[in-house]
N, CA, C and O atoms as a DFTB+ gen file, in Angstrom:
472 C
 N C O
     1  1       0.829      -1.194       0.000
     2  2       0.000       0.000       0.000
     3  2       0.870       1.253       0.000
     4  3       0.604       2.202      -0.739
     5  1       1.925       1.251       0.845
     6  2       2.810       2.415       0.906
     7  2       3.513       2.635      -0.427
     8  3       3.706       3.767      -0.869
     9  1       3.891       1.525      -1.054
    10  2       4.585       1.627      -2.331
    11  2       3.672       2.251      -3.385
    12  3       4.129       3.062      -4.191
    13  1       2.404       1.890      -3.390
    14  2       1.436       2.440      -4.336
    15  2       1.254       3.938      -4.107
    16  3       1.240       4.718      -5.058
    17  1       1.117       4.334      -2.853
    18  2       0.967       5.757      -2.526
    19  2       2.219       6.525      -2.937
    20  3       2.132       7.617      -3.500
    21  1       3.379       5.946      -2.651
    22  2       4.642       6.591      -3.014
    23  2       4.729       6.790      -4.534
    24  3       5.129       7.857      -4.999
    25  1       4.357       5.772      -5.295
    26  2       4.396       5.863      -6.757
    27  2       3.413       6.924      -7.249
    28  3       3.740       7.690      -8.155
    29  1       2.222       6.980      -6.669
    30  2       1.236       7.995      -7.053
    31  2       1.754       9.404      -6.775
    32  3       1.572      10.308      -7.590
    33  1       2.393       9.584      -5.635
    34  2       2.949      10.897      -5.292
    35  2       4.026      11.289      -6.301
    36  3       4.065      12.435      -6.749
    37  1       4.892      10.354      -6.661
    38  2       5.948      10.624      -7.643
    39  2       5.336      11.011      -8.991
    40  3       5.794      11.956      -9.635
    41  1       4.311      10.286      -9.413
    42  2       3.650      10.585     -10.692
    43  2       3.038      11.983     -10.660
    44  3       3.177      12.743     -11.617
    45  1       2.366      12.321      -9.570
    46  2       1.747      13.646      -9.436
    47  2       2.806      14.747      -9.474
    48  3       2.627      15.761     -10.149
    49  1       3.901      14.549      -8.752
    50  2       4.972      15.548      -8.743
    51  2       5.596      15.716     -10.124
    52  3       5.853      16.840     -10.556
    53  1       5.840      14.614     -10.812
    54  2       6.427      14.693     -12.154
    55  2       5.483      15.392     -13.127
    56  3       5.922      16.201     -13.945
    57  1       4.210      15.088     -13.043
    58  2       3.224      15.734     -13.901
    59  2       3.189      17.233     -13.639
    60  3       3.129      18.029     -14.576
    61  1       3.227      17.615     -12.380
    62  2       3.233      19.036     -12.024
    63  2       4.462      19.752     -12.528
    64  3       4.372      20.896     -12.972
    65  1       5.606      19.101     -12.469
    66  2       6.845      19.728     -12.936
    67  2       6.867      19.888     -14.451
    68  3       7.436      20.855     -14.958
    69  1       6.267      18.973     -15.167
    70  2       6.223      19.081     -16.621
    71  2       5.403      20.287     -17.061
    72  3       5.708      20.899     -18.085
    73  1       4.374      20.634     -16.305
    74  2       3.524      21.775     -16.629
    75  2       4.118      23.101     -16.216
    76  3       3.525      24.146     -16.486
    77  1       5.265      23.095     -15.574
    78  2       5.880      24.324     -15.073
    79  2       7.065      24.738     -15.929
    80  3       8.117      25.102     -15.402
    81  1       6.904      24.684     -17.229
    82  2       7.982      25.094     -18.125
    83  2       8.185      26.598     -18.064
    84  3       7.447      27.303     -17.376
    85  1       9.174      27.084     -18.776
    86  2       9.441      28.520     -18.761
    87  2       8.283      29.302     -19.381
    88  3       7.591      28.816     -20.276
    89  1       8.090      30.534     -18.878
    90  2       7.047      31.385     -19.427
    91  2       7.398      31.742     -20.862
    92  3       8.565      31.938     -21.202
    93  1       6.384      31.821     -21.689
    94  2       6.587      32.176     -23.081
    95  2       6.581      33.697     -23.209
    96  3       5.655      34.364     -22.748
    97  1       7.612      34.230     -23.833
    98  2       7.709      35.675     -24.023
    99  2       6.609      36.137     -24.967
   100  3       6.421      35.566     -26.041
   101  1       5.876      37.184     -24.557
   102  2       4.784      37.718     -25.362
   103  2       5.186      38.956     -26.150
   104  3       4.775      39.141     -27.296
   105  1       6.002      39.807     -25.513
   106  2       6.301      41.116     -26.095
   107  2       7.801      41.361     -26.195
   108  3       8.595      40.778     -25.457
   109  1       8.162      42.226     -27.114
   110  2       9.501      42.807     -27.127
   111  2       9.469      43.948     -26.120
   112  3       8.629      44.839     -26.253
   113  1      10.336      43.962     -25.128
   114  2      10.303      45.026     -24.129
   115  2      10.547      46.390     -24.776
   116  3      11.373      46.527     -25.678
   117  1       9.812      47.392     -24.297
   118  2      10.021      48.745     -24.806
   119  2       8.774      49.589     -24.731
   120  3       7.775      49.209     -24.120
   121  1       8.850      50.750     -25.369
   122  2       7.725      51.680     -25.444
   123  2       7.265      51.753     -26.895
   124  3       8.072      51.907     -27.812
   125  1       5.950      51.638     -27.087
   126  2       5.388      51.605     -28.430
   127  2       4.242      52.599     -28.530
   128  3       3.373      52.646     -27.660
   129  1       4.243      53.396     -29.597
   130  2       3.182      54.372     -29.821
   131  2       2.051      53.692     -30.572
   132  3       2.268      52.996     -31.564
   133  1       0.835      53.909     -30.075
   134  2      -0.350      53.389     -30.733
   135  2      -1.332      54.515     -30.986
   136  3      -1.392      55.477     -30.220
   137  1      -2.108      54.399     -32.066
   138  2      -3.072      55.434     -32.427
   139  2      -4.427      54.788     -32.673
   140  3      -4.529      53.740     -33.311
   141  1      -5.471      55.437     -32.151
   142  2      -6.841      55.018     -32.388
   143  2      -7.687      56.239     -32.689
   144  3      -7.252      57.368     -32.461
   145  1      -8.882      56.025     -33.194
   146  2      -9.761      57.135     -33.549
   147  2     -10.842      57.302     -32.494
   148  3     -11.694      56.429     -32.325
   149  1     -10.806      58.430     -31.780
   150  2     -11.810      58.747     -30.774
   151  2     -12.995      59.465     -31.392
   152  3     -13.105      59.555     -32.615
   153  1     -13.879      59.974     -30.549
   154  2     -15.081      60.675     -31.016
   155  2     -14.735      62.009     -31.670
   156  3     -15.388      62.415     -32.631
   157  1     -13.717      62.691     -31.158
   158  2     -13.358      64.026     -31.651
   159  2     -11.979      64.085     -32.285
   160  3     -11.438      65.177     -32.461
   161  1     -11.399      62.955     -32.631
   162  2     -10.089      62.954     -33.266
   163  2      -9.233      61.806     -32.786
   164  3      -9.698      60.942     -32.042
   165  1      -7.978      61.794     -33.211
   166  2      -7.096      60.685     -32.855
   167  2      -6.742      60.661     -31.370
   168  3      -6.668      61.697     -30.708
   169  1      -6.529      59.460     -30.876
   170  2      -6.028      59.242     -29.517
   171  2      -4.694      58.526     -29.684
   172  3      -4.616      57.473     -30.318
   173  1      -3.652      59.107     -29.111
   174  2      -2.301      58.543     -29.235
   175  2      -1.823      58.142     -27.841
   176  3      -1.947      58.912     -26.888
   177  1      -1.274      56.931     -27.730
   178  2      -0.797      56.416     -26.442
   179  2       0.621      55.880     -26.581
   180  3       1.085      55.566     -27.677
   181  1       1.292      55.784     -25.446
   182  2       2.546      55.043     -25.364
   183  2       2.270      53.834     -24.482
   184  3       1.879      53.974     -23.323
   185  1       2.476      52.645     -25.039
   186  2       2.296      51.394     -24.306
   187  2       3.688      50.867     -23.964
   188  3       4.525      50.678     -24.846
   189  1       3.924      50.634     -22.676
   190  2       5.214      50.117     -22.221
   191  2       5.048      48.662     -21.819
   192  3       4.144      48.314     -21.059
   193  1       5.940      47.807     -22.341
   194  2       5.868      46.376     -22.042
   195  2       7.227      45.857     -21.588
   196  3       8.274      46.420     -21.907
   197  1       7.173      44.754     -20.827
   198  2       8.374      43.953     -20.627
   199  2       8.151      42.671     -21.428
   200  3       7.266      42.640     -22.284
   201  1       8.911      41.633     -21.182
   202  2       8.786      40.415     -21.976
   203  2       7.426      39.730     -21.835
   204  3       6.959      39.066     -22.760
   205  1       6.797      39.895     -20.676
   206  2       5.607      39.108     -20.367
   207  2       4.346      39.919     -20.112
   208  3       3.256      39.349     -20.088
   209  1       4.456      41.229     -19.920
   210  2       3.267      41.966     -19.513
   211  2       3.279      43.421     -19.964
   212  3       4.293      43.969     -20.396
   213  1       2.100      44.013     -19.840
   214  2       1.911      45.432     -20.115
   215  2       2.218      46.167     -18.821
   216  3       1.582      45.918     -17.796
   217  1       3.176      47.058     -18.861
   218  2       3.653      47.752     -17.665
   219  2       2.935      49.078     -17.458
   220  3       2.566      49.416     -16.333
   221  1       2.733      49.839     -18.544
   222  2       2.156      51.173     -18.411
   223  2       1.487      51.578     -19.719
   224  3       1.866      51.126     -20.799
   225  1       0.485      52.440     -19.593
   226  2      -0.187      53.023     -20.752
   227  2      -0.350      54.505     -20.456
   228  3      -0.940      54.883     -19.445
   229  1       0.173      55.336     -21.339
   230  2       0.130      56.780     -21.151
   231  2      -0.520      57.420     -22.371
   232  3      -0.068      57.221     -23.499
   233  1      -1.585      58.190     -22.139
   234  2      -2.233      58.929     -23.224
   235  2      -1.409      60.187     -23.470
   236  3      -1.215      60.993     -22.561
   237  1      -0.922      60.354     -24.704
   238  2      -0.062      61.505     -24.997
   239  2      -0.721      62.532     -25.917
   240  3      -0.246      63.662     -26.026
   241  1      -1.812      62.144     -26.579
   242  2      -2.531      63.091     -27.432
   243  2      -3.982      62.656     -27.513
   244  3      -4.278      61.477     -27.711
   245  1      -4.883      63.613     -27.359
   246  2      -6.310      63.306     -27.458
   247  2      -7.095      64.599     -27.597
   248  3      -6.607      65.675     -27.251
   249  1      -8.322      64.486     -28.109
   250  2      -9.170      65.652     -28.360
   251  2     -10.584      65.427     -27.830
   252  3     -11.535      66.032     -28.325
   253  1     -10.725      64.576     -26.845
   254  2     -12.038      64.202     -26.334
   255  2     -12.538      65.202     -25.291
   256  3     -11.778      66.036     -24.798
   257  1     -13.826      65.106     -24.964
   258  2     -14.414      65.967     -23.931
   259  2     -13.817      65.587     -22.579
   260  3     -13.902      64.427     -22.177
   261  1     -13.214      66.543     -21.870
   262  2     -12.516      66.231     -20.617
   263  2     -13.381      65.528     -19.574
   264  3     -12.890      64.670     -18.841
   265  1     -14.664      65.883     -19.502
   266  2     -15.540      65.299     -18.479
   267  2     -15.627      63.782     -18.612
   268  3     -15.638      63.066     -17.610
   269  1     -15.689      63.299     -19.838
   270  2     -15.778      61.853     -20.070
   271  2     -14.399      61.215     -20.206
   272  3     -14.159      60.110     -19.718
   273  1     -13.511      61.920     -20.868
   274  2     -12.198      61.352     -21.163
   275  2     -11.425      60.999     -19.905
   276  3     -10.759      59.965     -19.855
   277  1     -11.504      61.843     -18.892
   278  2     -10.737      61.586     -17.668
   279  2     -11.131      60.246     -17.043
   280  3     -10.282      59.544     -16.493
   281  1     -12.390      59.897     -17.124
   282  2     -12.865      58.616     -16.578
   283  2     -12.335      57.455     -17.428
   284  3     -11.837      56.460     -16.902
   285  1     -12.451      57.603     -18.742
   286  2     -11.990      56.558     -19.662
   287  2     -10.491      56.337     -19.513
   288  3     -10.032      55.196     -19.445
   289  1      -9.722      57.433     -19.461
   290  2      -8.263      57.333     -19.397
   291  2      -7.776      56.839     -18.044
   292  3      -6.618      56.446     -17.902
   293  1      -8.645      56.857     -17.065
   294  2      -8.302      56.291     -15.759
   295  2      -8.643      54.804     -15.705
   296  3      -7.812      53.987     -15.308
   297  1      -9.862      54.455     -16.103
   298  2     -10.349      53.082     -15.926
   299  2      -9.751      52.070     -16.906
   300  3      -9.275      51.014     -16.491
   301  1      -9.774      52.382     -18.181
   302  2      -9.378      51.389     -19.184
   303  2      -7.907      50.981     -19.065
   304  3      -7.622      49.784     -19.061
   305  1      -6.959      51.921     -18.968
   306  2      -5.567      51.466     -18.816
   307  2      -5.343      50.583     -17.590
   308  3      -4.581      49.619     -17.654
   309  1      -6.001      50.905     -16.476
   310  2      -5.857      50.069     -15.273
   311  2      -6.348      48.650     -15.530
   312  3      -5.707      47.683     -15.120
   313  1      -7.495      48.526     -16.217
   314  2      -8.039      47.195     -16.513
   315  2      -7.120      46.426     -17.462
   316  3      -6.887      45.232     -17.280
   317  1      -6.608      47.115     -18.465
   318  2      -5.727      46.462     -19.435
   319  2      -4.456      45.963     -18.750
   320  3      -4.017      44.838     -18.990
   321  1      -3.871      46.796     -17.904
   322  2      -2.648      46.400     -17.196
   323  2      -2.935      45.241     -16.245
   324  3      -2.151      44.297     -16.152
   325  1      -4.060      45.318     -15.541
   326  2      -4.406      44.266     -14.571
   327  2      -4.623      42.916     -15.256
   328  3      -4.175      41.885     -14.755
   329  1      -5.311      42.922     -16.402
   330  2      -5.625      41.667     -17.092
   331  2      -4.563      41.275     -18.119
   332  3      -4.586      40.168     -18.657
   333  1      -3.627      42.198     -18.387
   334  2      -2.592      41.981     -19.397
   335  2      -3.219      41.687     -20.755
   336  3      -2.723      40.870     -21.530
   337  1      -4.334      42.386     -21.018
   338  2      -5.105      42.130     -22.223
   339  2      -5.952      43.364     -22.524
   340  3      -6.519      43.960     -21.608
   341  1      -6.044      43.748     -23.782
   342  2      -6.838      44.920     -24.158
   343  2      -8.292      44.579     -24.442
   344  3      -9.047      45.438     -24.897
   345  1      -8.693      43.361     -24.186
   346  2     -10.080      42.954     -24.377
   347  2     -10.871      43.302     -23.116
   348  3     -11.172      42.433     -22.297
   349  1     -11.203      44.592     -22.973
   350  2     -11.910      45.077     -21.788
   351  2     -13.185      45.792     -22.223
   352  3     -13.334      46.168     -23.385
   353  1     -14.098      45.973     -21.277
   354  2     -15.357      46.653     -21.561
   355  2     -15.152      48.150     -21.725
   356  3     -14.245      48.737     -21.134
   357  1     -16.010      48.760     -22.540
   358  2     -15.985      50.211     -22.698
   359  2     -16.651      50.861     -21.488
   360  3     -17.386      50.211     -20.744
   361  1     -16.383      52.145     -21.304
   362  2     -17.003      52.905     -20.221
   363  2     -18.356      53.396     -20.720
   364  3     -18.440      54.025     -21.775
   365  1     -19.417      53.111     -19.964
   366  2     -20.770      53.518     -20.340
   367  2     -20.842      55.032     -20.497
   368  3     -20.348      55.777     -19.651
   369  1     -21.460      55.478     -21.580
   370  2     -21.610      56.902     -21.836
   371  2     -20.425      57.508     -22.566
   372  3     -20.465      58.679     -22.943
   373  1     -19.381      56.734     -22.768
   374  2     -18.190      57.224     -23.469
   375  2     -17.665      56.141     -24.407
   376  3     -16.472      55.841     -24.435
   377  1     -18.581      55.569     -25.166
   378  2     -18.236      54.427     -26.018
   379  2     -17.198      54.765     -27.073
   380  3     -16.232      54.020     -27.241
   381  1     -17.373      55.872     -27.791
   382  2     -16.435      56.222     -28.860
   383  2     -15.036      56.481     -28.314
   384  3     -14.043      56.041     -28.893
   385  1     -14.967      57.193     -27.204
   386  2     -13.668      57.466     -26.585
   387  2     -13.038      56.165     -26.106
   388  3     -11.841      55.944     -26.285
   389  1     -13.850      55.302     -25.494
   390  2     -13.350      54.012     -25.011
   391  2     -12.817      53.160     -26.153
   392  3     -11.727      52.595     -26.062
   393  1     -13.590      53.071     -27.223
   394  2     -13.184      52.259     -28.373
   395  2     -11.912      52.833     -28.999
   396  3     -11.019      52.081     -29.389
   397  1     -11.828      54.158     -29.095
   398  2     -10.626      54.786     -29.642
   399  2      -9.399      54.507     -28.797
   400  3      -8.319      54.248     -29.329
   401  1      -9.559      54.560     -27.476
   402  2      -8.442      54.275     -26.579
   403  2      -8.019      52.811     -26.694
   404  3      -6.827      52.515     -26.778
   405  1      -8.977      51.907     -26.698
   406  2      -8.664      50.478     -26.823
   407  2      -7.992      50.199     -28.171
   408  3      -7.065      49.393     -28.254
   409  1      -8.460      50.865     -29.211
   410  2      -7.844      50.727     -30.536
   411  2      -6.385      51.200     -30.508
   412  3      -5.509      50.557     -31.088
   413  1      -6.133      52.317     -29.837
   414  2      -4.768      52.842     -29.722
   415  2      -3.878      51.882     -28.936
   416  3      -2.731      51.640     -29.310
   417  1      -4.415      51.340     -27.847
   418  2      -3.654      50.382     -27.038
   419  2      -3.329      49.139     -27.865
   420  3      -2.197      48.655     -27.847
   421  1      -4.319      48.628     -28.585
   422  2      -4.083      47.456     -29.436
   423  2      -3.047      47.738     -30.517
   424  3      -2.232      46.874     -30.840
   425  1      -3.076      48.939     -31.073
   426  2      -2.094      49.313     -32.083
   427  2      -0.682      49.266     -31.494
   428  3       0.240      48.739     -32.117
   429  1      -0.523      49.816     -30.297
   430  2       0.777      49.763     -29.628
   431  2       1.192      48.342     -29.289
   432  3       2.350      47.967     -29.476
   433  1       0.249      47.550     -28.790
   434  2       0.559      46.159     -28.434
   435  2       0.931      45.326     -29.656
   436  3       1.810      44.467     -29.581
   437  1       0.267      45.578     -30.777
   438  2       0.598      44.839     -31.998
   439  2       2.039      45.092     -32.426
   440  3       2.689      44.209     -32.986
   441  1       2.532      46.288     -32.164
   442  2       3.924      46.612     -32.490
   443  2       4.889      45.928     -31.519
   444  3       6.036      45.651     -31.870
   445  1       4.422      45.659     -30.304
   446  2       5.268      45.043     -29.275
   447  2       5.283      43.521     -29.346
   448  3       6.203      42.888     -28.828
   449  1       4.279      42.928     -29.980
   450  2       4.143      41.467     -29.989
   451  2       5.339      40.765     -30.614
   452  3       5.934      41.235     -31.583
   453  1       5.666      39.628     -30.026
   454  2       6.673      38.733     -30.593
   455  2       6.039      38.058     -31.803
   456  3       4.922      37.550     -31.710
   457  1       6.725      38.047     -32.920
   458  2       6.207      37.394     -34.120
   459  2       6.123      35.891     -33.882
   460  3       7.072      35.293     -33.375
   461  1       4.990      35.270     -34.244
   462  2       4.870      33.818     -34.060
   463  2       5.848      33.082     -34.968
   464  3       6.188      33.550     -36.054
   465  1       6.292      31.917     -34.496
   466  2       7.194      31.079     -35.304
   467  2       6.457      30.541     -36.511
   468  3       5.307      30.112     -36.413
   469  1       7.117      30.567     -37.633
   470  2       6.469      30.077     -38.860
   471  2       6.933      28.683     -39.169
   472  3       6.504      28.095     -40.161
């Protein structure tokens, strides 16, 4: 019985170790400019990445209404950084600005992405 339990433990440990390979690099580290189209004009951002994640998103140019834009520029970058993904919900009442910002972030991320192996 002990031998069976010991063998099961070894199998479980080996299986767990096989699944713990090195992390796959997603991005080329650096700062990338992305552009999207907002409600009142272009939205330009700088997306900063390391090898595995989105580190920072900075809006550097925009022409949106300040009352709505400040909320969008606060919420969306935080969500993107937290989830490490630009697939986030838009801010209610500021759909065009939200979509433009997400488009700009995606544009920057596309420039940072590691090219898939062919």
